[in-house]
Structure formats: structure tokens, C-alpha cells
C-alpha positions in Angstrom: 0.3 -42.5 52.8 -0.4 -40.3 55.8 -1.8 -36.9 55.2 -1.2 -33.8 57.3 -4.0 -32.0 59.1 -4.2 -29.4 56.4 -4.3 -31.9 53.6 -1.2 -30.5 51.9 0.2 -34.0 51.1 -3.1 -34.9 49.4 -3.0 -31.7 47.3 0.5 -32.4 46.3 -0.4 -36.0 45.3 -3.3 -34.8 43.2 -1.2 -32.2 41.5 1.5 -34.8 40.8 -1.1 -37.0 39.1 -2.5 -34.1 37.1 1.0 -33.2 36.0 1.5 -36.8 34.8 -1.7 -36.6 32.8 -0.5 -33.4 31.1 3.0 -34.8 30.4 1.4 -37.9 28.7 -0.8 -35.6 26.6 2.2 -33.5 25.6 4.1 -36.6 24.6 1.2 -37.7 22.5 1.0 -34.3 20.8 4.8 -34.4 20.2 4.5 -37.8 18.5 1.5 -37.2 16.2 1.9 -36.3 12.6 -1.6 -34.8 12.2 -1.4 -31.6 14.3 -5.2 -31.0 13.9 -5.6 -33.7 16.6 -3.5 -31.7 19.2 -6.4 -29.6 20.5 -8.5 -32.7 21.1 -5.7 -34.4 23.0 -5.1 -31.3 25.1 -8.8 -30.8 25.8 -9.2 -34.5 27.0 -6.1 -34.1 29.2 -7.5 -31.0 30.8 -10.9 -32.7 31.4 -9.2 -35.8 32.9 -7.1 -33.7 35.2 -10.1 -31.7 36.4 -12.1 -34.9 37.0 -9.2 -36.5 38.8 -9.0 -33.4 41.1 -12.7 -33.5 41.8 -12.8 -37.3 42.6 -9.8 -37.2 44.9 -10.7 -34.0 46.8 -14.1 -35.3 47.9 
């Protein structure tokens, strides 16, 4: 994939991957029966999305 001079395509790709991580987490939360696990799933998804952004922006 070619990236523009301003890096906007890269930013969009990173955001798209982060959105997919969040969607996966929301799907997991929607399927679980024990809602007490929901905060743990959400926290892991947020950490994964932040880590992904850090790794790809370097």
C-alpha cells in the first residue's frame, strides 16, 4: 500500500485495525453470560488498540 506524504493513509489503516479490535471486543461482551468479565475484555481491547497504534506509528 502506498502512503501519502502526510501519512493519512497510514493513519486510516491504523484506525481501521483499532476499530476491528473494538468490534471484536464488543462482540465478545455481547456473547458472554457473566457480565462481570465485560470490563476486563474492554480494558484488554483498549490496551491492544493503543499498543497497535504505537507499534505502527513508529
